[in-house]
PQR file of N, CA, C, O and H, with PARSE charges and radii, in Angstrom:
ATOM      1  N   MET A   1       4.484  36.692  -6.484 -0.4000 1.5000
ATOM      2  CA  MET A   1       5.381  36.174  -7.668 -0.0000 2.0000
ATOM      3  C   MET A   1       6.514  35.806  -7.229  0.5500 1.7000
ATOM      4  O   MET A   1       7.014  36.315  -6.226 -0.5500 1.4000
ATOM      5  N   ALA A   2       7.144  34.755  -8.002 -0.4000 1.5000
ATOM      6  CA  ALA A   2       8.445  34.186  -7.727 -0.0000 2.0000
ATOM      7  C   ALA A   2       9.566  34.880  -7.910  0.5500 1.7000
ATOM      8  O   ALA A   2       9.558  35.675  -8.851 -0.5500 1.4000
ATOM      9  H   ALA A   2       6.738  34.341  -8.816  0.4000 1.0000
ATOM     10  N   ASN A   3      10.605  34.786  -7.210 -0.4000 1.5000
ATOM     11  CA  ASN A   3      11.727  35.432  -7.558 -0.0000 2.0000
ATOM     12  C   ASN A   3      12.561  34.754  -8.543  0.5500 1.7000
ATOM     13  O   ASN A   3      13.042  33.680  -8.182 -0.5500 1.4000
ATOM     14  H   ASN A   3      10.611  34.141  -6.445  0.4000 1.0000
ATOM     15  N   ASN A   4      12.855  35.217  -9.839 -0.4000 1.5000
ATOM     16  CA  ASN A   4      13.412  34.522 -10.769 -0.0000 2.0000
ATOM     17  C   ASN A   4      14.609  35.054 -11.096  0.5500 1.7000
ATOM     18  O   ASN A   4      14.890  35.325 -12.264 -0.5500 1.4000
ATOM     19  H   ASN A   4      12.464  36.090 -10.131  0.4000 1.0000
ATOM     20  N   GLN A   5      15.438  35.256 -10.073 -0.4000 1.5000
ATOM     21  CA  GLN A   5      16.742  35.874  -9.917 -0.0000 2.0000
ATOM     22  C   GLN A   5      17.574  34.567  -9.740  0.5500 1.7000
ATOM     23  O   GLN A   5      17.324  33.832  -8.785 -0.5500 1.4000
ATOM     24  H   GLN A   5      15.209  35.036  -9.124  0.4000 1.0000
ATOM     25  N   GLY A   6      18.591  34.247 -10.666 -0.4000 1.5000
ATOM     26  CA  GLY A   6      19.610  33.196 -10.437 -0.0000 2.0000
ATOM     27  C   GLY A   6      20.683  33.589  -9.431  0.5500 1.7000
ATOM     28  O   GLY A   6      20.628  34.700  -8.902 -0.5500 1.4000
ATOM     29  H   GLY A   6      18.793  34.845 -11.442  0.4000 1.0000
ATOM     30  N   PRO A   7      21.765  32.633  -9.110 -0.5600 1.5000
ATOM     31  CA  PRO A   7      22.465  32.979  -8.010  0.2800 2.0000
ATOM     32  C   PRO A   7      23.491  34.164  -8.550  0.5500 1.7000
ATOM     33  O   PRO A   7      24.020  34.874  -7.695 -0.5500 1.4000
ATOM     34  N   GLN A   8      23.782  34.391  -9.937 -0.4000 1.5000
ATOM     35  CA  GLN A   8      24.415  35.442 -10.611 -0.0000 2.0000
ATOM     36  C   GLN A   8      23.679  36.617 -10.641  0.5500 1.7000
ATOM     37  O   GLN A   8      24.232  37.664 -10.976 -0.5500 1.4000
ATOM     38  H   GLN A   8      23.353  33.814 -10.632  0.4000 1.0000
ATOM     39  N   GLY A   9      22.374  36.583 -10.303 -0.4000 1.5000
ATOM     40  CA  GLY A   9      21.558  37.893 -10.439 -0.0000 2.0000
ATOM     41  C   GLY A   9      21.029  37.982 -11.900  0.5500 1.7000
ATOM     42  O   GLY A   9      20.537  39.056 -12.243 -0.5500 1.4000
ATOM     43  H   GLY A   9      21.924  35.732 -10.031  0.4000 1.0000
ATOM     44  N   ASN A  10      21.080  36.975 -12.779 -0.4000 1.5000
ATOM     45  CA  ASN A  10      20.608  36.912 -14.184 -0.0000 2.0000
ATOM     46  C   ASN A  10      19.202  36.471 -13.942  0.5500 1.7000
ATOM     47  O   ASN A  10      18.895  35.514 -13.231 -0.5500 1.4000
ATOM     48  H   ASN A  10      21.480  36.101 -12.500  0.4000 1.0000
ATOM     49  N   TYR A  11      18.260  37.347 -14.678 -0.4000 1.5000
ATOM     50  CA  TYR A  11      17.019  37.161 -14.785 -0.0000 2.0000
ATOM     51  C   TYR A  11      16.455  35.984 -15.598  0.5500 1.7000
ATOM     52  O   TYR A  11      16.750  35.838 -16.784 -0.5500 1.4000
ATOM     53  H   TYR A  11      18.509  38.124 -15.255  0.4000 1.0000
ATOM     54  N   ASP A  12      15.669  35.181 -14.963 -0.4000 1.5000
ATOM     55  CA  ASP A  12      15.271  33.935 -15.678 -0.0000 2.0000
ATOM     56  C   ASP A  12      13.675  34.065 -15.949  0.5500 1.7000
ATOM     57  O   ASP A  12      12.836  33.921 -15.059 -0.5500 1.4000
ATOM     58  H   ASP A  12      15.429  35.300 -14.000  0.4000 1.0000
ATOM     59  N   PRO A  13      13.411  34.324 -17.145 -0.5600 1.5000
ATOM     60  CA  PRO A  13      11.989  34.835 -17.495  0.2800 2.0000
ATOM     61  C   PRO A  13      11.019  33.599 -17.400  0.5500 1.7000
ATOM     62  O   PRO A  13       9.834  33.742 -17.097 -0.5500 1.4000
ATOM     63  N   ALA A  14      11.608  32.329 -17.687 -0.4000 1.5000
ATOM     64  CA  ALA A  14      10.782  31.005 -17.783 -0.0000 2.0000
ATOM     65  C   ALA A  14      10.728  30.517 -16.266  0.5500 1.7000
ATOM     66  O   ALA A  14       9.805  29.740 -16.024 -0.5500 1.4000
ATOM     67  H   ALA A  14      12.570  32.213 -17.934  0.4000 1.0000
ATOM     68  N   GLY A  15      11.502  30.823 -15.290 -0.4000 1.5000
ATOM     69  CA  GLY A  15      11.660  30.382 -14.053 -0.0000 2.0000
ATOM     70  C   GLY A  15      11.990  28.830 -14.056  0.5500 1.7000
ATOM     71  O   GLY A  15      11.497  28.032 -13.258 -0.5500 1.4000
ATOM     72  H   GLY A  15      12.252  31.455 -15.487  0.4000 1.0000
ATOM     73  N   SER A  16      12.887  28.509 -15.059 -0.4000 1.5000
ATOM     74  CA  SER A  16      13.359  27.145 -15.189 -0.0000 2.0000
ATOM     75  C   SER A  16      14.193  26.624 -14.175  0.5500 1.7000
ATOM     76  O   SER A  16      14.233  25.416 -13.942 -0.5500 1.4000
ATOM     77  H   SER A  16      13.287  29.157 -15.707  0.4000 1.0000
ATOM     78  N   THR A  17      14.911  27.519 -13.511 -0.4000 1.5000
ATOM     79  CA  THR A  17      15.800  27.131 -12.477 -0.0000 2.0000
ATOM     80  C   THR A  17      14.862  26.615 -11.268  0.5500 1.7000
ATOM     81  O   THR A  17      15.083  25.588 -10.626 -0.5500 1.4000
ATOM     82  H   THR A  17      14.878  28.500 -13.700  0.4000 1.0000
ATOM     83  N   GLN A  18      13.899  27.397 -11.087 -0.4000 1.5000
ATOM     84  CA  GLN A  18      13.171  27.111  -9.934 -0.0000 2.0000
ATOM     85  C   GLN A  18      12.307  25.668 -10.223  0.5500 1.7000
ATOM     86  O   GLN A  18      12.027  24.929  -9.279 -0.5500 1.4000
ATOM     87  H   GLN A  18      13.720  28.231 -11.609  0.4000 1.0000
ATOM     88  N   MET A  19      11.971  25.392 -11.415 -0.4000 1.5000
ATOM     89  CA  MET A  19      11.294  24.324 -11.928 -0.0000 2.0000
ATOM     90  C   MET A  19      12.159  23.099 -11.739  0.5500 1.7000
ATOM     91  O   MET A  19      11.797  22.014 -11.284 -0.5500 1.4000
ATOM     92  H   MET A  19      12.198  25.992 -12.182  0.4000 1.0000
ATOM     93  N   PHE A  20      13.425  23.467 -12.185 -0.4000 1.5000
ATOM     94  CA  PHE A  20      14.358  22.355 -12.131 -0.0000 2.0000
ATOM     95  C   PHE A  20      14.648  21.900 -10.618  0.5500 1.7000
ATOM     96  O   PHE A  20      14.655  20.699 -10.346 -0.5500 1.4000
ATOM     97  H   PHE A  20      13.719  24.349 -12.555  0.4000 1.0000
ATOM     98  N   ARG A  21      14.874  22.820  -9.697 -0.4000 1.5000
ATOM     99  CA  ARG A  21      14.878  22.431  -8.219 -0.0000 2.0000
ATOM    100  C   ARG A  21      13.882  21.868  -7.710  0.5500 1.7000
ATOM    101  O   ARG A  21      14.057  20.999  -6.855 -0.5500 1.4000
ATOM    102  H   ARG A  21      14.869  23.795  -9.919  0.4000 1.0000
ATOM    103  N   ALA A  22      12.750  22.196  -8.077 -0.4000 1.5000
ATOM    104  CA  ALA A  22      11.459  21.457  -7.560 -0.0000 2.0000
ATOM    105  C   ALA A  22      11.666  19.990  -8.243  0.5500 1.7000
ATOM    106  O   ALA A  22      11.511  19.015  -7.507 -0.5500 1.4000
ATOM    107  H   ALA A  22      12.608  22.902  -8.771  0.4000 1.0000
ATOM    108  N   PHE A  23      11.994  19.791  -9.552 -0.4000 1.5000
ATOM    109  CA  PHE A  23      11.774  18.583 -10.028 -0.0000 2.0000
ATOM    110  C   PHE A  23      13.012  17.726  -9.189  0.5500 1.7000
ATOM    111  O   PHE A  23      12.674  16.606  -8.807 -0.5500 1.4000
ATOM    112  H   PHE A  23      12.120  20.583 -10.149  0.4000 1.0000
ATOM    113  N   VAL A  24      14.093  18.059  -8.946 -0.4000 1.5000
ATOM    114  CA  VAL A  24      15.193  17.485  -8.354 -0.0000 2.0000
ATOM    115  C   VAL A  24      14.583  17.022  -6.796  0.5500 1.7000
ATOM    116  O   VAL A  24      14.521  15.866  -6.378 -0.5500 1.4000
ATOM    117  H   VAL A  24      14.368  18.969  -9.257  0.4000 1.0000
ATOM    118  N   ASP A  25      14.191  18.169  -6.129 -0.4000 1.5000
ATOM    119  CA  ASP A  25      13.724  17.871  -4.874 -0.0000 2.0000
ATOM    120  C   ASP A  25      12.631  16.867  -4.749  0.5500 1.7000
ATOM    121  O   ASP A  25      12.625  16.117  -3.773 -0.5500 1.4000
ATOM    122  H   ASP A  25      14.241  19.109  -6.469  0.4000 1.0000
ATOM    123  N   GLU A  26      11.624  16.788  -5.744 -0.4000 1.5000
ATOM    124  CA  GLU A  26      10.563  15.819  -5.789 -0.0000 2.0000
ATOM    125  C   GLU A  26      11.274  14.258  -5.993  0.5500 1.7000
ATOM    126  O   GLU A  26      10.836  13.262  -5.417 -0.5500 1.4000
ATOM    127  H   GLU A  26      11.629  17.397  -6.537  0.4000 1.0000
ATOM    128  N   GLY A  27      12.248  14.250  -6.761 -0.4000 1.5000
ATOM    129  CA  GLY A  27      12.880  13.006  -7.044 -0.0000 2.0000
ATOM    130  C   GLY A  27      13.663  12.373  -5.921  0.5500 1.7000
ATOM    131  O   GLY A  27      14.031  11.203  -6.031 -0.5500 1.4000
ATOM    132  H   GLY A  27      12.603  15.059  -7.228  0.4000 1.0000
ATOM    133  N   ALA A  28      13.942  13.100  -4.826 -0.4000 1.5000
ATOM    134  CA  ALA A  28      14.546  12.375  -3.640 -0.0000 2.0000
ATOM    135  C   ALA A  28      13.660  11.305  -3.182  0.5500 1.7000
ATOM    136  O   ALA A  28      12.432  11.304  -3.259 -0.5500 1.4000
ATOM    137  H   ALA A  28      13.643  14.050  -4.737  0.4000 1.0000
ATOM    138  N   PRO A  29      14.465  10.338  -2.667 -0.5600 1.5000
ATOM    139  CA  PRO A  29      13.811   9.040  -2.052  0.2800 2.0000
ATOM    140  C   PRO A  29      13.070   9.485  -0.789  0.5500 1.7000
ATOM    141  O   PRO A  29      13.606  10.149   0.098 -0.5500 1.4000
ATOM    142  N   ALA A  30      11.800   9.073  -0.774 -0.4000 1.5000
ATOM    143  CA  ALA A  30      11.027   9.380   0.385 -0.0000 2.0000
ATOM    144  C   ALA A  30      11.399   8.395   1.500  0.5500 1.7000
ATOM    145  O   ALA A  30      12.062   7.426   1.131 -0.5500 1.4000
ATOM    146  H   ALA A  30      11.365   8.534  -1.494  0.4000 1.0000
ATOM    147  N   PRO A  31      11.100   8.471   2.746 -0.5600 1.5000
ATOM    148  CA  PRO A  31      11.333   7.454   3.753  0.2800 2.0000
ATOM    149  C   PRO A  31      10.527   6.195   3.594  0.5500 1.7000
ATOM    150  O   PRO A  31       9.416   6.359   3.092 -0.5500 1.4000
ATOM    151  N   SER A  32      10.813   5.170   3.870 -0.4000 1.5000
ATOM    152  CA  SER A  32       9.999   3.859   3.541 -0.0000 2.0000
ATOM    153  C   SER A  32       8.899   3.885   4.526  0.5500 1.7000
ATOM    154  O   SER A  32       9.148   3.988   5.727 -0.5500 1.4000
ATOM    155  H   SER A  32      11.717   5.037   4.277  0.4000 1.0000
ATOM    156  N   ARG A  33       7.674   3.796   4.067 -0.4000 1.5000
ATOM    157  CA  ARG A  33       6.453   3.569   5.100 -0.0000 2.0000
ATOM    158  C   ARG A  33       6.243   2.147   5.008  0.5500 1.7000
ATOM    159  O   ARG A  33       5.260   1.859   5.691 -0.5500 1.4000
ATOM    160  H   ARG A  33       7.471   3.712   3.091  0.4000 1.0000
ATOM    161  N   GLN A  34       6.697   1.239   4.511 -0.4000 1.5000
ATOM    162  CA  GLN A  34       6.369  -0.156   4.161 -0.0000 2.0000
ATOM    163  C   GLN A  34       6.655  -0.876   5.562  0.5500 1.7000
ATOM    164  O   GLN A  34       5.905  -1.774   5.944 -0.5500 1.4000
ATOM    165  H   GLN A  34       7.495   1.473   3.956  0.4000 1.0000
ATOM    166  N   ALA A  35       7.715  -0.478   6.291 -0.4000 1.5000
ATOM    167  CA  ALA A  35       7.999  -1.156   7.390 -0.0000 2.0000
ATOM    168  C   ALA A  35       6.998  -0.937   8.621  0.5500 1.7000
ATOM    169  O   ALA A  35       7.135  -1.649   9.615 -0.5500 1.4000
ATOM    170  H   ALA A  35       8.324   0.252   5.981  0.4000 1.0000
ATOM    171  N   ALA A  36       6.069  -0.037   8.575 -0.4000 1.5000
ATOM    172  CA  ALA A  36       5.189   0.355   9.578 -0.0000 2.0000
ATOM    173  C   ALA A  36       3.878  -0.234   9.125  0.5500 1.7000
ATOM    174  O   ALA A  36       2.905  -0.086   9.866 -0.5500 1.4000
ATOM    175  H   ALA A  36       5.958   0.542   7.767  0.4000 1.0000
ATOM    176  N   ALA A  37       3.747  -0.885   7.987 -0.4000 1.5000
ATOM    177  CA  ALA A  37       2.448  -1.337   7.509 -0.0000 2.0000
ATOM    178  C   ALA A  37       2.009  -2.436   8.323  0.5500 1.7000
ATOM    179  O   ALA A  37       2.870  -3.253   8.647 -0.5500 1.4000
ATOM    180  H   ALA A  37       4.537  -1.005   7.386  0.4000 1.0000
ATOM    181  N   PRO A  38       0.659  -2.631   8.770 -0.5600 1.5000
ATOM    182  CA  PRO A  38       0.406  -3.799   9.464  0.2800 2.0000
ATOM    183  C   PRO A  38       0.478  -5.114   8.562  0.5500 1.7000
ATOM    184  O   PRO A  38       0.349  -5.056   7.340 -0.5500 1.4000
ATOM    185  N   ALA A  39       0.676  -6.203   9.201 -0.4000 1.5000
ATOM    186  CA  ALA A  39       0.510  -7.431   8.386 -0.0000 2.0000
ATOM    187  C   ALA A  39      -0.842  -8.220   8.384  0.5500 1.7000
ATOM    188  O   ALA A  39      -0.946  -9.378   7.980 -0.5500 1.4000
ATOM    189  H   ALA A  39       0.780  -6.250  10.194  0.4000 1.0000
ATOM    190  N   GLY A  40      -1.780  -7.525   8.839 -0.4000 1.5000
ATOM    191  CA  GLY A  40      -3.183  -8.020   8.938 -0.0000 2.0000
ATOM    192  C   GLY A  40      -3.640  -8.457   7.458  0.5500 1.7000
ATOM    193  O   GLY A  40      -3.990  -9.621   7.262 -0.5500 1.4000
ATOM    194  H   GLY A  40      -1.696  -6.584   9.168  0.4000 1.0000
ATOM    195  N   PRO A  41      -3.633  -7.594   6.514 -0.5600 1.5000
ATOM    196  CA  PRO A  41      -4.169  -8.017   5.083  0.2800 2.0000
ATOM    197  C   PRO A  41      -3.440  -8.945   4.599  0.5500 1.7000
ATOM    198  O   PRO A  41      -4.071  -9.762   3.929 -0.5500 1.4000
ATOM    199  N   ARG A  42      -2.018  -9.170   4.718 -0.4000 1.5000
ATOM    200  CA  ARG A  42      -1.139 -10.220   4.183 -0.0000 2.0000
ATOM    201  C   ARG A  42      -1.564 -11.530   4.758  0.5500 1.7000
ATOM    202  O   ARG A  42      -1.764 -12.481   4.003 -0.5500 1.4000
ATOM    203  H   ARG A  42      -1.505  -8.506   5.262  0.4000 1.0000
ATOM    204  N   VAL A  43      -1.722 -11.641   6.120 -0.4000 1.5000
ATOM    205  CA  VAL A  43      -2.187 -13.018   6.892 -0.0000 2.0000
ATOM    206  C   VAL A  43      -3.458 -13.204   6.258  0.5500 1.7000
ATOM    207  O   VAL A  43      -3.581 -14.347   5.818 -0.5500 1.4000
ATOM    208  H   VAL A  43      -1.559 -10.868   6.733  0.4000 1.0000
ATOM    209  N   GLY A  44      -4.461 -12.442   6.063 -0.4000 1.5000
ATOM    210  CA  GLY A  44      -5.702 -12.871   5.714 -0.0000 2.0000
ATOM    211  C   GLY A  44      -5.861 -13.379   4.201  0.5500 1.7000
ATOM    212  O   GLY A  44      -6.720 -14.180   3.832 -0.5500 1.4000
ATOM    213  H   GLY A  44      -4.360 -11.513   6.421  0.4000 1.0000
ATOM    214  N   LEU A  45      -4.902 -12.787   3.398 -0.4000 1.5000
ATOM    215  CA  LEU A  45      -4.640 -13.267   2.063 -0.0000 2.0000
ATOM    216  C   LEU A  45      -4.178 -14.707   2.035  0.5500 1.7000
ATOM    217  O   LEU A  45      -4.725 -15.547   1.320 -0.5500 1.4000
ATOM    218  H   LEU A  45      -4.204 -12.136   3.697  0.4000 1.0000
ATOM    219  N   ILE A  46      -3.109 -14.982   2.869 -0.4000 1.5000
ATOM    220  CA  ILE A  46      -2.390 -16.373   2.823 -0.0000 2.0000
ATOM    221  C   ILE A  46      -3.562 -17.219   3.431  0.5500 1.7000
ATOM    222  O   ILE A  46      -3.812 -18.229   2.773 -0.5500 1.4000
ATOM    223  H   ILE A  46      -2.665 -14.300   3.450  0.4000 1.0000
ATOM    224  N   VAL A  47      -4.308 -17.028   4.508 -0.4000 1.5000
ATOM    225  CA  VAL A  47      -5.430 -17.879   5.070 -0.0000 2.0000
ATOM    226  C   VAL A  47      -6.485 -18.100   3.926  0.5500 1.7000
ATOM    227  O   VAL A  47      -6.989 -19.211   3.755 -0.5500 1.4000
ATOM    228  H   VAL A  47      -4.105 -16.208   5.042  0.4000 1.0000
ATOM    229  N   GLY A  48      -6.771 -17.133   3.233 -0.4000 1.5000
ATOM    230  CA  GLY A  48      -7.780 -17.185   2.037 -0.0000 2.0000
ATOM    231  C   GLY A  48      -7.499 -18.187   0.987  0.5500 1.7000
ATOM    232  O   GLY A  48      -8.323 -18.962   0.502 -0.5500 1.4000
ATOM    233  H   GLY A  48      -6.362 -16.231   3.373  0.4000 1.0000
ATOM    234  N   VAL A  49      -6.020 -18.071   0.637 -0.4000 1.5000
ATOM    235  CA  VAL A  49      -5.541 -19.013  -0.388 -0.0000 2.0000
ATOM    236  C   VAL A  49      -5.358 -20.249   0.203  0.5500 1.7000
ATOM    237  O   VAL A  49      -5.637 -21.164  -0.572 -0.5500 1.4000
ATOM    238  H   VAL A  49      -5.351 -17.441   1.032  0.4000 1.0000
ATOM    239  N   VAL A  50      -4.990 -20.605   1.299 -0.4000 1.5000
ATOM    240  CA  VAL A  50      -5.124 -21.922   2.099 -0.0000 2.0000
ATOM    241  C   VAL A  50      -6.288 -22.563   1.975  0.5500 1.7000
ATOM    242  O   VAL A  50      -6.379 -23.664   1.433 -0.5500 1.4000
ATOM    243  H   VAL A  50      -4.764 -19.862   1.929  0.4000 1.0000
ATOM    244  N   VAL A  51      -7.457 -21.796   2.566 -0.4000 1.5000
ATOM    245  CA  VAL A  51      -8.673 -22.307   2.525 -0.0000 2.0000
ATOM    246  C   VAL A  51      -9.186 -22.744   1.036  0.5500 1.7000
ATOM    247  O   VAL A  51      -9.775 -23.796   0.788 -0.5500 1.4000
ATOM    248  H   VAL A  51      -7.383 -20.901   3.006  0.4000 1.0000
ATOM    249  N   ALA A  52      -8.889 -21.854   0.215 -0.4000 1.5000
ATOM    250  CA  ALA A  52      -9.316 -22.241  -1.236 -0.0000 2.0000
ATOM    251  C   ALA A  52      -8.735 -23.432  -1.702  0.5500 1.7000
ATOM    252  O   ALA A  52      -9.421 -24.254  -2.309 -0.5500 1.4000
ATOM    253  H   ALA A  52      -8.411 -21.000   0.416  0.4000 1.0000
ATOM    254  N   VAL A  53      -7.530 -23.608  -1.477 -0.4000 1.5000
ATOM    255  CA  VAL A  53      -6.781 -24.970  -1.995 -0.0000 2.0000
ATOM    256  C   VAL A  53      -7.366 -26.013  -1.368  0.5500 1.7000
ATOM    257  O   VAL A  53      -7.703 -26.980  -2.050 -0.5500 1.4000
ATOM    258  H   VAL A  53      -6.973 -22.940  -0.984  0.4000 1.0000
ATOM    259  N   VAL A  54      -7.597 -26.006   0.076 -0.4000 1.5000
ATOM    260  CA  VAL A  54      -8.340 -27.107   0.774 -0.0000 2.0000
ATOM    261  C   VAL A  54      -9.521 -27.312   0.195  0.5500 1.7000
ATOM    262  O   VAL A  54      -9.771 -28.475  -0.123 -0.5500 1.4000
ATOM    263  H   VAL A  54      -7.324 -25.221   0.631  0.4000 1.0000
ATOM    264  N   VAL A  55     -10.452 -26.343  -0.062 -0.4000 1.5000
ATOM    265  CA  VAL A  55     -11.773 -26.714  -0.741 -0.0000 2.0000
ATOM    266  C   VAL A  55     -11.724 -27.284  -2.073  0.5500 1.7000
ATOM    267  O   VAL A  55     -12.511 -28.185  -2.364 -0.5500 1.4000
ATOM    268  H   VAL A  55     -10.249 -25.398   0.197  0.4000 1.0000
ATOM    269  N   VAL A  56     -10.901 -26.863  -2.886 -0.4000 1.5000
ATOM    270  CA  VAL A  56     -10.701 -27.230  -4.277 -0.0000 2.0000
ATOM    271  C   VAL A  56     -10.165 -28.681  -4.008  0.5500 1.7000
ATOM    272  O   VAL A  56     -10.843 -29.511  -4.614 -0.5500 1.4000
ATOM    273  H   VAL A  56     -10.262 -26.131  -2.649  0.4000 1.0000
ATOM    274  N   ALA A  57      -9.245 -29.169  -3.346 -0.4000 1.5000
ATOM    275  CA  ALA A  57      -8.769 -30.412  -2.988 -0.0000 2.0000
ATOM    276  C   ALA A  57      -9.960 -31.318  -2.541  0.5500 1.7000
ATOM    277  O   ALA A  57     -10.090 -32.433  -3.047 -0.5500 1.4000
ATOM    278  H   ALA A  57      -8.695 -28.495  -2.854  0.4000 1.0000
ATOM    279  N   ALA A  58     -10.812 -30.862  -1.618 -0.4000 1.5000
ATOM    280  CA  ALA A  58     -11.787 -31.659  -0.989 -0.0000 2.0000
ATOM    281  C   ALA A  58     -12.864 -31.969  -2.181  0.5500 1.7000
ATOM    282  O   ALA A  58     -13.342 -33.100  -2.268 -0.5500 1.4000
ATOM    283  H   ALA A  58     -10.707 -29.957  -1.207  0.4000 1.0000
ATOM    284  N   VAL A  59     -13.196 -31.034  -3.008 -0.4000 1.5000
ATOM    285  CA  VAL A  59     -14.194 -31.096  -4.061 -0.0000 2.0000
ATOM    286  C   VAL A  59     -13.543 -32.247  -5.060  0.5500 1.7000
ATOM    287  O   VAL A  59     -14.222 -33.204  -5.433 -0.5500 1.4000
ATOM    288  H   VAL A  59     -12.807 -30.115  -2.937  0.4000 1.0000
ATOM    289  N   ALA A  60     -12.137 -32.058  -5.465 -0.4000 1.5000
ATOM    290  CA  ALA A  60     -11.675 -33.009  -6.297 -0.0000 2.0000
ATOM    291  C   ALA A  60     -11.709 -34.456  -5.664  0.5500 1.7000
ATOM    292  O   ALA A  60     -12.010 -35.403  -6.391 -0.5500 1.4000
ATOM    293  H   ALA A  60     -11.586 -31.280  -5.162  0.4000 1.0000
ATOM    294  N   TRP A  61     -11.455 -34.625  -4.534 -0.4000 1.5000
ATOM    295  CA  TRP A  61     -11.470 -35.865  -3.929 -0.0000 2.0000
ATOM    296  C   TRP A  61     -12.728 -36.420  -3.752  0.5500 1.7000
ATOM    297  O   TRP A  61     -12.785 -37.647  -3.826 -0.5500 1.4000
ATOM    298  H   TRP A  61     -11.211 -33.856  -3.943  0.4000 1.0000
ATOM    299  N   LEU A  62     -13.838 -35.752  -3.518 -0.4000 1.5000
ATOM    300  CA  LEU A  62     -15.215 -36.096  -3.554 -0.0000 2.0000
ATOM    301  C   LEU A  62     -15.739 -36.461  -4.874  0.5500 1.7000
ATOM    302  O   LEU A  62     -16.688 -37.237  -4.981 -0.5500 1.4000
ATOM    303  H   LEU A  62     -13.792 -34.755  -3.458  0.4000 1.0000
ATOM    304  N   ALA A  63     -15.113 -35.891  -5.956 -0.4000 1.5000
ATOM    305  CA  ALA A  63     -15.609 -36.036  -7.340 -0.0000 2.0000
ATOM    306  C   ALA A  63     -15.112 -37.330  -8.022  0.5500 1.7000
ATOM    307  O   ALA A  63     -15.764 -38.009  -8.816 -0.5500 1.4000
ATOM    308  H   ALA A  63     -14.342 -35.260  -5.869  0.4000 1.0000
ATOM    309  N   LEU A  64     -13.608 -37.611  -7.503 -0.4000 1.5000
ATOM    310  CA  LEU A  64     -13.007 -38.769  -8.134 -0.0000 2.0000
ATOM    311  C   LEU A  64     -13.191 -39.997  -7.192  0.5500 1.7000
ATOM    312  O   LEU A  64     -12.774 -41.088  -7.582 -0.5500 1.4000
ATOM    313  H   LEU A  64     -13.078 -37.059  -6.858  0.4000 1.0000
ATOM    314  N   ALA A  65     -13.777 -39.885  -6.006 -0.4000 1.5000
ATOM    315  CA  ALA A  65     -14.024 -41.155  -5.046 -0.0000 2.0000
ATOM    316  C   ALA A  65     -15.316 -41.784  -5.383  0.5500 1.7000
ATOM    317  O   ALA A  65     -15.699 -42.777  -4.765 -0.5500 1.4000
ATOM    318  H   ALA A  65     -14.116 -38.998  -5.689  0.4000 1.0000
TER
END
């Protein structure tokens, strides 16, 4: 069972002090993991978009020629 004693020794029956501290600690900014992410999926997406644009342009050119 949790110790529901405050710093002054007052009993906290709801445990709100512990819940508040957990909430504040949870809201702390986490270290960014985005810098370590591989660039593979992003490169694949860019290549896919470029290929799609080229295919659409080729189909339009053939349709209008």
